[in-house]
C-alpha positions in Angstrom: 45.1 -306.7 247.6 47.2 -309.6 246.5 47.2 -310.9 250.1 43.4 -311.1 250.2 43.1 -312.7 246.8 45.8 -315.2 247.8 43.9 -316.1 251.0 40.6 -316.8 249.3 42.2 -318.6 246.4 44.3 -320.9 248.7 41.2 -321.7 250.8 39.4 -322.8 247.7 42.3 -324.8 246.3 42.6 -326.5 249.6 38.9 -327.3 249.6 39.3 -328.9 246.1 42.4 -330.9 247.2 40.5 -332.2 250.3 38.1 -333.9 247.9 40.6 -335.2 245.4 43.6 -336.4 247.5 41.8 -339.1 249.6 40.7 -340.9 246.3 44.2 -340.5 244.7 46.3 -341.5 247.7 44.1 -344.2 249.3 45.5 -345.4 252.7 48.6 -343.1 252.3 46.3 -340.1 252.8 46.1 -340.7 256.6 49.8 -339.9 256.9 49.4 -336.8 254.8 46.4 -335.7 256.9 48.5 -336.0 260.1 51.2 -333.9 258.5 48.6 -331.3 257.5 47.3 -331.1 261.0 50.7 -330.6 262.6 51.7 -327.9 260.0 48.3 -326.2 260.6 49.0 -326.1 264.3 52.4 -324.5 263.8 51.0 -322.0 261.3 48.2 -321.1 263.7 50.7 -320.7 266.5 52.8 -318.3 264.3 49.7 -316.2 263.5 48.5 -316.0 267.1 51.9 -315.1 268.5 51.9 -312.1 266.2 48.3 -311.2 267.2 49.4 -311.4 270.9 52.4 -309.2 270.1 50.1 -306.5 268.9 48.1 -306.6 272.1 49.5 -303.6 274.0 47.5 -301.6 276.6 48.4 -299.2 279.4 47.5 -301.2 282.5 47.9 -298.0 284.7 44.9 -296.5 282.8 42.7 -299.4 282.1 39.5 -297.4 282.2 40.1 -295.9 278.9 39.9 -299.3 277.3 36.6 -300.4 278.9 34.3 -298.9 276.4 36.4 -300.1 273.4 36.4 -303.6 274.8 32.7 -303.6 275.3 32.2 -302.3 271.7 34.6 -304.9 270.4 32.8 -307.6 272.4 29.5 -306.6 270.9 30.9 -306.5 267.4 32.2 -310.0 267.9 29.1 -311.3 269.7 26.4 -310.1 267.2 27.7 -311.9 264.1 28.3 -315.1 266.2 24.7 -315.0 267.6 23.1 -314.1 264.2 24.9 -317.0 262.5 24.2 -319.5 265.3 20.5 -318.7 265.3 20.5 -318.9 261.5 22.2 -322.3 261.5 19.8 -323.6 264.2 16.5 -322.4 262.8 17.2 -322.4 259.0 19.3 -325.6 258.7 18.5 -327.9 261.6 15.4 -330.2 261.8 12.8 -328.8 264.2 13.2 -331.7 266.6 16.8 -330.7 267.1 16.1 -327.1 268.2 15.9 -328.0 271.9 18.9 -330.4 272.0 21.9 -329.2 273.9 24.3 -331.0 271.5 22.9 -329.0 268.6 23.5 -325.7 270.4 27.0 -326.7 271.6 28.3 -327.6 268.1 26.5 -324.7 266.4 27.8 -322.1 268.8 31.4 -323.4 268.4 31.3 -323.5 264.6 29.5 -320.2 264.1 32.2 -318.4 266.2 34.2 -318.2 263.0 32.2 -315.1 262.0 33.2 -313.2 265.2 36.9 -312.0 264.8 38.0 -309.3 262.5 41.3 -310.0 260.7 43.6 -307.4 262.2 46.4 -308.2 259.8 44.4 -307.8 256.6 42.6 -304.7 257.9 45.8 -302.9 259.1 47.9 -303.7 256.0 45.2 -302.6 253.6 44.3 -299.4 255.4 48.0 -298.5 255.7 48.4 -299.1 252.0 45.7 -296.5 251.4 47.6 -294.0 253.6 45.0 -293.9 256.4 47.3 -294.6 259.4 46.6 -291.1 260.9 42.9 -291.3 260.6 40.6 -291.9 263.6 39.1 -294.8 261.8 42.4 -296.6 261.5 43.4 -296.0 265.1 40.1 -297.0 266.5 39.9 -300.1 264.2 43.3 -301.1 265.4 42.1 -301.2 269.0 38.7 -302.9 268.3 40.2 -305.6 266.0 42.7 -306.7 268.6 40.0 -306.7 271.3 37.6 -308.8 269.3 40.3 -311.3 268.5 40.9 -311.4 272.3 37.2 -311.9 273.0 37.1 -314.7 270.5 40.0 -316.5 272.1 38.5 -316.0 275.6 35.1 -317.3 274.6 36.6 -320.4 272.8 37.5 -321.7 276.3 34.0 -322.3 277.6 32.8 -323.4 274.2 35.5 -326.1 274.1 34.8 -327.1 277.7 31.1 -327.5 276.7 32.2 -329.7 273.8 34.3 -332.0 276.0 31.3 -332.4 278.4 31.8 -334.3 281.6 33.9 -332.8 284.4 36.9 -335.0 285.3 40.4 -334.4 286.6 41.7 -333.9 283.0 39.1 -331.1 282.6 40.1 -329.5 285.9 43.8 -329.7 284.9 43.0 -328.0 281.5 40.9 -325.3 283.2 43.7 -324.6 285.8 46.2 -324.4 283.0 44.1 -322.0 281.0 43.5 -319.7 283.9 47.2 -319.8 284.7 48.0 -318.8 281.2 45.6 -315.8 281.4 47.3 -314.8 284.7 50.8 -315.0 283.2 49.7 -313.1 280.1 48.3 -310.2 282.2 51.1 -310.2 284.8 54.0 -310.3 282.4 52.4 -308.5 279.4 55.0 -306.9 277.1 57.7 -307.8 279.7 60.3 -310.0 277.8 62.6 -308.6 275.2 63.5 -311.5 273.0 64.3 -311.8 269.2 61.2 -311.2 267.1 62.4 -311.6 263.5 60.5 -314.2 261.4 62.7 -317.2 262.1 62.7 -316.5 265.8 58.9 -316.3 265.9 58.6 -319.4 263.8 60.9 -321.2 266.2 58.6 -320.1 269.1 55.6 -321.4 267.1 57.2 -324.8 266.8 58.0 -324.9 270.5 54.5 -323.7 271.6 52.7 -326.2 269.3 55.2 -328.9 270.3 54.4 -328.3 274.0 50.6 -328.7 273.5 51.2 -331.7 271.2 53.5 -333.3 273.8 50.9 -332.9 276.6 48.2 -334.4 274.4 50.4 -337.3 273.3 51.6 -338.2 276.8 48.1 -338.0 278.4 46.7 -340.0 275.5 49.3 -342.7 276.0 48.4 -343.2 279.6 44.7 -342.4 279.7 43.5 -343.1 276.1 41.9 -340.6 273.6 39.0 -339.9 275.8 41.2 -339.0 278.8 43.8 -337.0 277.0 44.4 -333.3 277.8 44.1 -331.3 274.6 44.8 -327.6 274.9 44.3 -325.9 271.5 47.3 -323.9 270.4 45.2 -320.8 269.9 45.4 -319.6 273.5 49.0 -320.5 274.5 50.4 -318.9 271.3 48.4 -315.7 271.9 49.6 -315.5 275.6 53.2 -316.2 274.5 53.0 -313.3 272.0 51.3 -311.1 274.7 54.3 -311.4 277.1 56.8 -310.3 274.4 57.8 -306.7 274.4 56.8 -305.9 270.9 59.3 -304.4 268.5 57.9 -303.6 265.1 60.3 -305.2 262.6 59.7 -304.0 259.1 61.2 -305.1 255.8 60.0 -307.0 252.8 61.4 -310.3 254.1 59.4 -310.2 257.3 56.2 -309.3 255.6 56.7 -311.9 252.9 57.3 -314.7 255.4 54.3 -313.7 257.5 52.1 -313.6 254.4 53.4 -317.0 253.3 52.5 -318.6 256.6 49.0 -317.2 256.4 48.6 -318.4 252.8 49.8 -321.9 253.7 47.5 -321.8 256.7 44.5 -321.0 254.5 45.5 -323.8 252.0 45.8 -326.3 254.8 42.4 -325.3 256.4 40.8 -326.1 253.1 42.7 -329.4 252.8 41.4 -330.4 256.3 37.8 -330.4 255.1 36.0 -333.8 255.1 34.8 -335.4 252.0 31.6 -333.8 250.5 29.0 -335.9 248.7 26.4 -333.7 247.1 24.5 -336.9 246.1 24.1 -337.9 249.7 20.5 -337.3 250.9 20.5 -339.4 254.0 22.2 -338.7 257.3 25.2 -341.0 258.2 25.3 -340.8 262.0 27.6 -343.8 262.2 30.5 -342.0 260.4 30.8 -339.0 262.8 30.6 -338.2 266.5 29.1 -334.8 265.6 25.3 -334.3 265.4 25.2 -331.5 262.8 27.6 -333.5 260.6 24.7 -335.9 259.9 22.6 -333.2 258.2 22.0 -334.4 254.6 24.1 -332.5 251.9 22.2 -329.9 250.0 22.2 -328.9 246.3 24.7 -326.4 245.1 22.3 -323.5 244.7 20.9 -324.0 248.2 24.4 -323.9 249.6 25.1 -320.7 247.6 21.9 -319.1 249.0 22.9 -320.0 252.6 26.5 -318.7 252.0 25.1 -315.4 250.9 22.7 -315.2 253.9 25.5 -316.1 256.3 27.8 -313.4 254.8 25.1 -310.7 255.1 24.2 -311.6 258.7 27.8 -311.8 259.8 28.6 -308.4 258.5 25.3 -306.9 259.7 26.5 -307.8 263.2 29.8 -305.9 262.6 27.8 -302.7 262.3 27.7 -302.5 266.2 30.3 -299.7 266.4 27.8 -297.3 264.7 25.8 -297.3 267.9 28.6 -295.8 269.9 31.2 -293.0 269.5 28.6 -290.3 269.1 31.3 -287.6 269.3 32.2 -288.7 265.7 30.2 -288.3 262.6 27.9 -291.0 261.2 30.2 -291.3 258.2 33.2 -292.1 260.4 31.3 -294.6 262.5 30.1 -296.3 259.3 33.7 -296.4 258.0 34.8 -298.0 261.2 32.1 -300.6 261.1 32.7 -301.5 257.5 36.4 -301.8 258.3 35.5 -304.5 260.9 34.0 -306.7 258.1 37.4 -308.0 257.2 37.8 -311.7 258.2 40.7 -314.0 257.8 43.1 -316.3 259.8 41.6 -316.3 263.2 38.1 -317.1 261.8 39.7 -319.9 259.8 41.4 -321.1 263.0 38.0 -321.5 264.7 36.9 -323.6 261.7 40.1 -325.7 262.1 39.3 -326.2 265.8 35.7 -327.2 264.9 37.1 -329.8 262.5 38.9 -331.4 265.5 35.5 -332.2 267.0 34.4 -333.9 263.8 31.9 -331.1 262.9 31.2 -331.4 259.2 28.4 -331.6 256.7 26.8 -328.7 254.8 27.0 -326.4 257.8 30.8 -326.6 257.8 30.9 -326.2 254.0 28.7 -323.1 254.2 31.0 -321.6 256.9 34.1 -322.1 254.8 32.5 -320.7 251.6 31.2 -317.7 253.6 34.7 -317.0 254.8 35.9 -317.2 251.2 33.2 -314.9 249.9 34.0 -312.4 252.7 37.6 -312.5 251.8 36.8 -311.7 248.1 34.5 -308.8 249.2 37.2 -307.4 251.5 38.8 -305.4 248.7 35.5 -303.6 248.2 35.0 -303.1 252.0 38.4 -301.4 252.3 37.8 -299.1 249.3 34.5 -298.2 251.0 36.3 -297.4 254.2 38.7 -295.2 252.3 35.9 -293.3 250.5 34.0 -292.7 253.8 37.1 -291.7 255.7 38.1 -289.1 253.1 34.5 -287.9 252.9 34.5 -287.4 256.7 37.8 -285.5 256.5 36.5 -283.1 253.8 33.4 -282.5 255.9 35.4 -281.2 258.8 
């Protein structure tokens, strides 16, 4: 429970700092912002390496996973689609509805609602002694698969954001497909140290590699011609090829939790300045179209946050439509368990910030993530109640 509370609290603290520090630090804030971005990248790499380590499937019997992957894909797609449509038709001017730029930016940002937080879900269900239940075991599979689906779909979304096809784009696509091939070919192959300081070292190296590629190509070809491969995918693939060894202990858990808490704080600190008194678009200040939407009043923001939270969790009820060999109570428990959101969703918001997406839509997304984190405690208690009820009914 403390972990979930810490995540939501740090995200809010970071959001407050993002509004205060630029005014307090002046020109020195630019250097701090760069340090925040680098630290964020390393933390995200650490989180995604651990997600990749958990991705273990039997390649000799791949058919048994097909249904689970399709269910997970639907459970990730529905919240994403619901939120994207809501953002377009509830928040955008009508004249923007048919514009490709609007759809590209909205589809990228709304992807934050797709992934279930496997780390939060597993730790909280385990704390409630539900490891042996069908709900826990099935949620474990679906949560990893919908994280994977989120990572895969981020590739075409980022390609769409970059736009024109050039040699840099081709190089990036070839690299991405090569990483997927390596991940599948060498999945769970390499036995290397996996304690917290080893994984943190790998995180620095993976992020350093992506940053090096970006810096070198930017030096020779400028910002527009630079090759920028987000750390999300290479970190996941790196974790995927490691032969996972479950290392317990309070120290390991404490460090992983600390990284996630710092990550949430830094995501909040990365938010652009918010002016609730601004009623006119400022297109000249941003390359993003939806960032030019005028800021709304606090109560309108709150209503949109509530609507986004409801829609994103409504989409996560998809597993109820499947697994008919199980009771409705168990299927509902599984679906509610998928409501948990966390680091990967915040990672999507961080990537969206890299494309200068801002304005009230970004603020609504961040606050919806915070609200969902706060509600996660209630979600998990609901899962426990439903799972125990299903056990008694057998």
